[in-house]
C-alpha positions in Angstrom: -27.2 -68.2 46.8 -29.8 -66.0 48.3 -31.8 -64.0 45.7 -34.0 -61.2 46.1 -35.9 -59.6 43.9 -37.5 -56.5 44.3 -40.4 -55.4 41.8 -43.8 -54.0 40.9 -46.4 -56.8 40.8 -47.4 -55.6 37.4 -44.0 -55.0 36.3 -43.6 -57.8 33.2 -40.1 -58.1 33.6 -40.1 -58.6 37.3 -42.7 -61.7 36.2 -40.1 -62.8 33.8 -37.3 -62.2 36.4 -39.1 -64.9 38.6 -39.9 -67.0 36.1 -36.4 -67.5 35.2 -35.6 -68.6 38.8 -38.8 -70.6 39.3 -37.6 -72.6 36.1 -33.8 -73.3 37.7 -35.4 -74.1 41.2 -33.4 -71.2 42.8 -35.4 -70.1 45.8 -36.1 -66.3 45.8 -37.3 -63.5 48.0 -39.9 -61.1 46.1 -40.2 -57.7 47.8 -43.0 -55.2 46.0 -41.3 -51.7 46.0 -45.0 -50.2 45.7 -46.0 -52.1 49.1 -42.8 -52.6 51.4 -40.3 -50.2 49.7 -36.4 -50.8 50.0 -34.6 -49.6 53.3 -31.8 -47.5 52.8 -29.1 -50.0 53.7 -30.7 -52.4 50.9 -30.4 -48.8 48.4 -27.2 -48.4 49.4 -25.7 -51.7 48.8 -27.8 -52.4 45.4 -26.6 -49.0 44.6 -22.8 -49.4 45.1 -23.4 -52.7 43.0 -24.8 -51.2 40.1 -22.5 -48.1 39.8 -24.4 -45.2 41.4 -28.0 -44.5 41.8 -28.8 -43.4 38.2 -28.0 -46.7 36.8 -31.5 -47.5 39.3 -33.8 -45.0 37.5 -36.5 -45.9 35.3 -36.3 -42.8 32.7 -39.7 -44.4 31.6 -41.4 -43.5 34.8 -45.2 -43.6 34.0 -45.3 -40.2 36.6 -44.1 -37.8 34.5 -44.4 -35.1 37.0 -42.7 -36.7 39.7 -39.8 -37.6 36.9 -39.8 -33.7 36.0 -39.2 -32.8 39.6 -36.6 -35.2 40.1 -34.3 -34.1 37.4 -34.1 -30.7 39.1 -32.8 -31.8 42.7 -29.6 -32.2 44.0 -27.9 -35.9 43.9 -28.3 -36.0 47.8 -32.1 -35.4 47.3 -32.7 -37.5 44.4 -31.3 -40.6 46.3 -33.8 -39.6 49.1 -36.6 -39.2 46.4 -35.9 -42.7 45.2 -36.3 -44.0 48.5 -39.6 -42.5 48.9 -40.8 -43.2 45.6 -39.9 -46.2 44.5 -42.0 -46.1 41.3 -38.7 -44.1 39.6 -36.6 -47.3 40.4 -36.0 -49.2 37.0 -37.2 -53.0 38.2 -36.6 -55.9 38.7 -33.7 -55.1 40.9 -32.0 -58.7 41.6 -29.9 -58.8 44.7 -27.6 -61.7 45.5 -25.5 -60.9 48.4 -23.5 -57.9 47.5 -23.8 -58.7 43.9 -27.2 -56.8 42.2 -28.5 -55.9 38.9 -31.4 -53.6 37.4 -33.7 -54.8 35.0 -34.0 -58.3 33.3 -30.4 -59.3 32.9 -30.7 -63.6 32.6 -27.0 -63.7 31.4 -25.5 -62.2 34.5 -27.8 -64.5 36.8 -26.5 -67.8 34.8 -22.9 -66.5 36.5 -24.3 -66.5 39.8 -25.3 -70.4 39.6 
């Protein structure tokens, strides 16, 4: 198992995801989205695993102006905007190879063990 957790340092669900894997002795790599971001390849892999970029969108994003702008972009531009502004991504994004989840989903992670 090769677990990557993409999240934000202050994200409550991200902390819960880290705790979930630590308690089970599963090693993981944490990537701070606001600091390091996500590569286009990682983004596309996760997008495919979760059924599209819209499933990765944080509807409750704290930056309301950015969210308003995002809603008026074309689909191609929306993906680019999400890569440029990871605050738009719902976290945690947990990736295990080609599989991925968005949000806190311990019932799915249990199947990975």
